[in-house]
Every structure is written in structure tokens, then in C-alpha cells.
C-alpha positions as CSV (number, residue, x, y, z in Angstrom):
1,M,52.4,8.0,-15.5
2,Q,50.3,11.1,-15.0
3,N,50.9,12.8,-11.6
4,I,48.2,13.0,-8.9
5,G,46.8,16.6,-8.8
6,T,47.5,17.0,-12.6
7,Y,44.7,17.5,-15.2
8,K,44.5,15.1,-18.0
9,R,46.7,17.1,-20.3
10,G,49.2,17.9,-17.5
11,L,47.8,21.2,-16.5
12,P,48.2,21.7,-12.7
13,L,44.7,21.9,-11.0
14,Q,45.6,25.2,-9.3
15,M,45.9,26.8,-12.7
16,M,42.6,25.7,-13.9
17,K,40.0,28.5,-14.3
18,K,38.1,29.0,-11.0
19,T,34.3,29.2,-10.9
20,E,32.1,31.1,-8.5
21,K,31.7,29.5,-5.2
22,I,29.5,26.6,-5.4
23,T,27.5,25.4,-2.3
24,Y,25.4,22.3,-1.8
25,K,22.4,24.6,-1.8
26,K,23.3,26.0,-5.3
27,A,23.6,22.3,-6.4
28,G,19.8,21.9,-5.3
29,V,20.1,20.5,-1.8
30,N,18.9,22.7,1.1
31,I,19.7,21.4,4.3
32,G,17.8,24.2,6.2
33,E,14.7,23.0,4.4
34,G,15.1,19.5,5.4
35,D,15.6,20.6,9.1
36,R,12.3,22.7,8.8
37,F,10.6,19.5,7.4
38,V,11.6,17.4,10.5
39,D,10.2,20.1,12.8
40,L,7.0,20.0,10.9
41,I,6.3,16.3,11.0
42,K,7.6,15.7,14.5
43,P,4.2,16.2,16.3
44,L,2.5,14.0,13.6
45,V,5.0,11.3,14.0
46,K,4.9,11.1,17.9
47,K,1.1,10.5,17.7
48,T,1.5,7.3,16.3
49,F,3.9,5.9,19.0
50,R,2.8,2.9,20.7
51,P,4.2,0.8,23.7
52,G,7.6,-0.6,22.4
53,V,8.8,2.4,20.8
54,M,12.4,3.3,22.5
55,T,13.6,6.2,20.2
56,D,12.4,9.6,19.1
57,I,12.4,10.7,15.4
58,G,15.9,11.6,14.2
59,S,18.0,8.7,15.6
60,F,20.3,6.8,13.1
61,G,18.2,3.8,13.9
62,A,14.8,3.1,15.5
63,L,14.7,1.0,18.6
64,F,11.5,-1.2,19.4
65,K,11.2,-3.5,22.3
66,L,8.9,-6.5,21.8
67,D,6.5,-7.4,24.4
68,I,7.6,-10.9,25.2
69,K,4.9,-11.5,27.7
70,K,2.4,-11.1,24.9
71,Y,3.9,-13.6,22.7
72,K,5.0,-16.8,23.7
73,N,7.0,-17.7,20.4
74,P,7.2,-14.4,18.5
75,V,7.9,-14.5,14.6
76,L,8.5,-11.2,12.9
77,V,6.7,-10.7,9.9
78,S,8.0,-7.8,7.3
79,G,6.7,-6.1,4.0
80,T,7.6,-3.4,1.7
81,D,5.7,-1.7,-0.9
82,G,5.3,1.7,-2.8
83,V,2.2,3.6,-4.2
84,G,3.1,3.2,-7.9
85,T,1.8,5.6,-10.6
86,K,-1.3,6.5,-8.6
87,L,1.2,9.3,-7.4
88,K,0.8,10.7,-11.1
89,V,-2.6,11.4,-10.2
90,A,-1.7,13.2,-7.0
91,F,0.7,15.3,-8.9
92,M,-2.0,16.2,-11.4
93,A,-4.4,17.1,-8.5
94,D,-1.8,18.8,-6.4
95,R,-3.3,16.8,-3.5
96,H,-0.8,14.9,-1.3
97,D,-2.8,14.0,1.8
98,T,-4.1,10.6,0.9
99,V,-1.0,8.8,-0.9
100,G,0.5,8.3,2.6
101,I,-2.4,6.3,3.6
102,D,-2.0,4.1,0.4
103,L,1.7,3.4,1.3
104,V,0.9,2.2,4.8
105,A,-2.1,0.2,3.5
106,M,-0.1,-1.7,0.9
107,C,2.4,-2.8,3.6
108,V,0.2,-3.6,6.5
109,N,-2.4,-5.4,4.6
110,D,0.3,-7.7,3.3
111,I,1.7,-8.5,6.6
112,L,-1.8,-9.0,8.0
113,T,-2.3,-11.9,5.7
114,S,0.1,-14.1,7.8
115,G,-1.9,-13.1,11.0
116,A,0.5,-10.5,12.2
117,E,-0.1,-7.4,14.3
118,P,1.6,-4.5,12.6
119,L,4.1,-3.1,15.2
120,F,6.2,-0.3,13.3
121,F,6.6,1.4,10.1
122,L,9.3,3.3,8.2
123,D,8.9,5.5,4.9
124,Y,11.2,6.6,2.2
125,F,10.4,10.0,0.6
126,A,12.5,11.2,-2.4
127,T,12.2,14.2,-4.3
128,G,14.1,16.6,-6.7
129,K,13.5,19.8,-4.6
130,L,12.1,19.4,-1.0
131,K,9.0,21.5,-0.3
132,P,8.4,21.1,3.4
133,E,4.8,21.8,3.5
134,K,3.8,19.5,0.6
135,A,6.1,16.8,2.0
136,A,4.4,17.3,5.5
137,E,1.0,16.5,3.8
138,V,2.4,13.2,2.6
139,I,3.8,12.3,6.1
140,K,0.5,13.3,7.5
141,G,-1.2,10.7,5.3
142,I,1.3,8.1,6.6
143,T,0.7,8.9,10.1
144,D,-3.1,8.8,9.4
145,G,-2.6,5.4,8.1
146,C,-0.3,4.1,10.8
147,A,-2.9,5.2,13.3
148,E,-5.7,3.3,11.4
149,A,-3.3,0.2,11.5
150,G,-2.3,0.6,15.0
151,C,1.4,0.8,14.2
152,A,4.0,3.4,14.9
153,L,6.0,5.4,12.5
154,V,9.4,4.9,14.0
155,G,11.7,6.5,11.1
156,G,12.1,7.4,7.6
157,E,14.4,8.9,5.0
158,T,14.1,12.0,3.0
159,A,16.2,12.2,0.0
160,E,16.5,15.5,-2.0
161,M,18.1,14.6,-5.4
162,P,18.2,17.4,-7.9
163,G,17.8,16.5,-11.5
164,F,16.5,13.1,-10.7
165,Y,12.7,13.7,-10.6
166,E,10.5,15.9,-12.6
167,K,9.7,19.3,-11.2
168,G,7.0,18.8,-8.4
169,E,7.4,15.1,-8.2
170,Y,8.4,12.8,-5.6
171,D,8.5,8.9,-5.0
172,L,7.3,7.0,-2.0
173,S,8.1,3.5,-0.5
174,G,7.4,2.0,2.9
175,F,8.4,-0.8,5.1
176,A,6.3,-2.6,7.8
177,V,7.3,-5.0,10.6
178,G,4.7,-7.1,12.5
179,V,4.6,-9.9,14.9
180,V,2.8,-13.1,15.3
181,D,3.0,-16.2,17.5
182,K,4.7,-19.1,15.5
183,D,1.6,-21.5,16.3
184,R,-0.9,-18.7,15.1
185,I,0.8,-18.2,11.8
186,I,-1.9,-18.3,9.0
187,D,-0.4,-19.7,5.8
188,G,-3.2,-21.5,4.0
189,R,-1.9,-25.0,4.4
190,G,-5.1,-26.0,6.4
191,I,-7.4,-24.9,3.6
192,K,-9.6,-27.8,2.4
193,D,-12.2,-28.8,-0.2
194,G,-15.4,-27.2,0.4
195,D,-14.2,-24.2,2.5
196,S,-15.8,-20.8,2.0
197,V,-14.1,-17.9,0.4
198,I,-15.1,-14.5,1.9
199,G,-14.3,-11.1,0.2
200,I,-14.1,-7.9,2.1
201,A,-15.2,-4.9,-0.2
202,S,-12.6,-2.6,-1.6
203,N,-13.4,1.2,-1.7
204,G,-12.3,1.5,-5.4
205,I,-9.2,1.1,-7.4
206,H,-7.0,1.1,-4.3
207,S,-3.3,1.4,-5.5
208,N,-3.0,-0.9,-8.4
209,G,-3.7,-0.5,-12.2
210,Y,-3.0,3.1,-12.3
211,S,-1.0,2.7,-15.7
212,L,-4.1,1.3,-17.3
213,V,-6.2,3.9,-15.7
214,R,-4.1,6.7,-16.9
215,K,-4.0,5.3,-20.4
216,I,-7.7,5.1,-20.7
217,L,-8.8,8.4,-18.8
218,F,-5.9,10.8,-19.9
219,D,-4.2,9.4,-22.9
220,A,-7.2,8.0,-24.9
221,H,-10.0,10.3,-23.6
222,S,-8.0,13.5,-22.3
223,F,-10.4,13.9,-19.4
224,S,-9.5,16.2,-16.6
225,L,-9.6,15.3,-12.8
226,A,-12.7,17.7,-12.5
227,K,-14.7,15.6,-14.9
228,K,-17.8,14.3,-13.2
229,F,-19.6,11.1,-14.1
230,H,-23.0,10.6,-12.8
231,E,-22.3,6.9,-12.1
232,L,-19.4,7.8,-9.7
233,G,-21.3,10.4,-7.8
234,S,-17.9,12.3,-7.7
235,S,-15.2,13.9,-9.8
236,L,-12.5,11.7,-11.2
237,G,-9.8,13.3,-9.1
238,E,-11.8,12.2,-6.0
239,E,-12.5,8.9,-7.1
240,L,-9.0,8.1,-8.2
241,L,-7.4,9.3,-4.9
242,R,-9.7,7.5,-2.6
243,P,-7.1,5.9,-0.5
244,T,-6.7,2.2,-0.1
245,K,-8.7,0.4,2.8
246,I,-6.8,-0.8,5.7
247,Y,-8.2,-4.0,7.0
248,V,-6.2,-4.5,10.2
249,R,-8.7,-3.9,12.8
250,A,-11.6,-5.7,11.4
251,V,-9.4,-8.8,10.7
252,Q,-7.9,-8.7,14.3
253,A,-11.5,-8.6,15.7
254,L,-12.4,-11.5,13.5
255,Q,-9.5,-13.7,14.6
256,K,-11.0,-13.6,18.0
257,K,-14.1,-15.3,16.9
258,V,-13.1,-17.5,13.9
259,A,-10.3,-19.8,12.9
260,L,-8.9,-18.1,9.7
261,K,-7.4,-20.6,7.3
262,G,-6.0,-18.1,4.7
263,M,-5.9,-14.5,3.9
264,A,-5.0,-12.7,0.7
265,H,-4.6,-9.1,-0.1
266,I,-5.9,-8.3,-3.6
267,T,-3.4,-6.0,-5.2
268,G,-1.6,-6.1,-8.7
269,G,-2.8,-9.3,-10.5
270,G,-6.4,-9.2,-9.0
271,I,-7.8,-12.2,-7.4
272,P,-6.5,-14.6,-10.1
273,G,-3.0,-13.2,-9.4
274,N,-3.1,-13.2,-5.6
275,L,-5.6,-15.8,-4.2
276,P,-3.7,-18.8,-5.4
277,R,-0.6,-17.7,-3.5
278,I,-2.4,-18.8,-0.2
279,F,-4.1,-22.3,-1.0
280,P,-2.4,-25.8,-1.7
281,G,-1.6,-26.8,-5.1
282,N,-4.2,-29.6,-5.1
283,L,-7.2,-27.2,-4.8
284,G,-8.6,-24.3,-6.8
285,A,-11.0,-21.5,-5.9
286,L,-14.5,-21.2,-7.8
287,I,-15.3,-17.4,-7.6
288,L,-18.9,-16.4,-8.1
289,E,-18.4,-13.0,-9.8
290,N,-22.0,-11.7,-9.2
291,A,-21.8,-12.4,-5.6
292,W,-20.9,-8.8,-4.7
293,P,-22.1,-5.4,-5.9
294,A,-20.3,-4.0,-9.0
295,Q,-18.4,-0.8,-8.4
296,P,-19.0,1.9,-11.0
297,V,-15.4,2.9,-11.4
298,F,-14.6,-0.7,-12.8
299,D,-17.4,-0.5,-15.3
300,L,-16.4,2.9,-16.3
301,M,-12.8,1.6,-16.9
302,K,-14.2,-1.5,-18.9
303,L,-16.4,0.7,-21.0
304,L,-14.1,3.6,-21.8
305,G,-11.2,1.3,-22.5
306,N,-12.9,-1.6,-24.2
307,V,-10.8,-3.6,-21.8
308,P,-11.2,-7.5,-22.0
309,A,-12.9,-9.0,-19.0
310,E,-9.7,-11.3,-18.4
311,D,-7.5,-7.9,-18.4
312,M,-9.9,-6.4,-15.9
313,R,-9.7,-9.4,-13.5
314,S,-6.1,-9.5,-13.7
315,T,-5.4,-5.9,-13.3
316,F,-8.0,-4.5,-10.8
317,N,-9.4,-5.8,-7.5
318,M,-12.8,-5.5,-9.0
319,G,-14.4,-4.4,-5.7
320,I,-12.8,-7.0,-3.5
321,G,-9.7,-5.7,-1.8
322,F,-9.2,-8.7,1.0
323,I,-10.0,-12.2,1.1
324,L,-10.3,-14.8,3.8
325,V,-10.8,-18.5,3.6
326,V,-12.7,-20.2,6.5
327,S,-14.4,-23.4,6.9
328,E,-18.0,-23.6,5.6
329,A,-19.4,-23.7,9.4
330,D,-17.7,-20.4,10.0
331,T,-19.2,-18.4,7.1
332,D,-22.2,-16.6,8.7
333,R,-20.2,-15.8,11.8
334,T,-17.4,-14.3,9.6
335,L,-19.8,-12.2,7.7
336,A,-21.6,-11.0,10.7
337,T,-18.4,-10.3,12.7
338,L,-17.0,-8.2,9.8
339,G,-20.2,-6.3,9.4
340,K,-20.2,-5.4,13.1
341,N,-16.6,-4.1,12.4
342,G,-17.6,-1.7,9.7
343,Q,-16.7,-4.0,6.8
344,E,-19.0,-5.1,3.9
345,A,-18.2,-8.7,3.3
346,Y,-19.7,-11.2,1.0
347,Y,-19.5,-15.1,0.4
348,I,-17.9,-15.1,-3.0
349,G,-16.9,-18.7,-3.8
350,V,-15.8,-22.1,-2.7
351,M,-12.4,-24.1,-2.6
352,S,-12.7,-27.0,-4.7
353,K,-10.3,-30.1,-5.5
354,K,-12.1,-30.4,-8.8
355,I,-10.4,-27.2,-10.3
356,K,-7.0,-25.7,-10.4
357,G,-6.2,-21.9,-9.9
358,V,-9.2,-19.6,-10.0
359,H,-12.3,-20.1,-12.1
360,Y,-15.1,-17.7,-12.5
361,A,-18.8,-18.6,-12.6
362,K,-22.0,-16.5,-12.7
363,I,-24.8,-17.2,-10.2
């Protein structure tokens, strides 16, 4: 048996050739830069704190005290997501102040569908070599998103992993926790034949379908981010980095006026892949695809990529970022309330027991 402390061929470890001193910094991890990064983001993070936050940034675990007087029978709702290959566009543009908003939006819009109030958020930022100023731009976006959603950024993890990521690149993921009273959970079980489908406008592609976007614009056509299209009214870079809308405040205002039966966040899979997740199996949704204004960016993708209509619908939100199902009697009140809260909304369809899944029709 080989002795412990002996090399494979029997050469004692102390006789092996010595190298120069190798430190963690020489291996690619700079703890000092990590500390400086924390100092840069502390003021940003503290601005998101809300009642219930019990620990400062830097603790091993974040403590949050739930207001039990506000909720009679509280149920916690959690969601996690990332930004996806939209990050590749941020790297190309060397712009990093918007993808953090996307990260928060993808998580809080998901838990909002249950009727939950977002409470707090945690992020994970991983890169090959930490650049504190660039990373702070990302966190600034996250804090902006948290402020918009009314939740606190209570913690996160920054990982510096040399050799794991391409130079100048990073990855992001996030985790949101919210709360809703048990008897106010919105799960779609009350949706009935004849109920109205209300769509709230997106502000573009949001954070899904970017693999197809990059294939069309950069692989097939070799466009630069500076390329301008009259139809867009902006450069490609500006259009593609437009951050995902956060619908929390408008929906919270609506909940005080209308009994919401179901909600869907329109992400990967589009309306056909997300709306059926919230209604009973004995119903279908008839979507009136001309019921809302077409957004030029989707027409551009379809034209430049010769993308089939079915692929467009199942890849992109097509201009509708969030869907609500309400009773027919609440349709006008829903549209008016959303409008007063700064959201363009449209009657885009009806629930029907005569169909299954999602069907499209022109009007």
C-alpha cells in the first residue's frame, strides 16, 4: 500500500520540485476587490429595505419578520429565475444597469400571479474576474427593480470563479419571496366559461426568446447594436436592453377594485405556453390576436428571420407581458383601473368551454 504523503511513484512530497509562491489572488480570486464591491453596493441595498428586514447586508443569513397583524393566515410564495441569454446583449453593449431590473421582474411577476405581495429578494452574481464597478451597475439595476416591486434586497452571493466564464462575462439568478393570505390565493380555479381575458402591454421582448433574437440579428444578418431601424425609433441595443416591466403596483391597485380569478406572467412559451397553466382543463382561451397594437420589434423579428407565426407566438410575448382573467362584468372596471395606474391594457379574449388550450382568431 502506498504511504500517505508519498507521490504516486513513491517520491516523498518534500522532495518534489517547489514552485513560486501561489496565492489565492494569483489563482484569480481577489478577496480585496470583493470587499470593495460590498462597500460600493451597501448604500444601494439599504435603500430597498422595508419594514420586516432585521439584518444588514453581510450576514450569513437574512432575517425577515412577517407582519402577522396584516395577514390572518399567511402563505409564503417563492419564485426563482435568471435573465438568460439577454446577458449576451449586455456584454456586447457593455451596458449593465438594466439586466438587474430584468432579474427582479422575472421573479416578482411570477409570484404576483398567486396574488402575493413581494417581500424580499436575493441575488446570485457569478463571474470569472470580479470588476467591482461593473458588478455594482448590475446590483444598481437589481435595487431599482426591488424599489419598483416594493421588496427588499436582503442578501445575495457574489462568486468569483476564474476559468469558468468568458472574459468580461457573468451570470445572474434571483430568488423572491412574497406572502398572501390563504383565502386570497389566486389560482385560477374560479375561472368560468365567458370570463374575460385582459392583457397588459409588455414594453418589448422582455427577457425571453433572446437565443432566437441573436440568431436572427447577429448570426444571420450581422447587425451591430448601433444599427437603427425607423420602425423601432431607436438602436437595436436600446430596444433589446429595454428592461422587463414590473407589474406589481398596478396589479396590487387592481386587487382592491376587482376580484381577480387568474393571472399569468407571459414569459418563455408565450401566451400558448403560459396561459393554460392557470385555467381548468375543461376550458380553453380564445385569443383575439388583433385586439392589441402590434409592436414593431416582433414584426422585425418575423420579417428578418422568416419566422413562422406559430414559432413567434410560442417564443415571444408578442406585446402582452401579463394576463388577467376576470368576470365579464368586471371588464371595464379592470381596464379603467389599470389605465389609471399607468398600464396599457386590452380585452384580448374570452374563456370558453367549447375549446381546449389556446386558440387564435382575428377580429
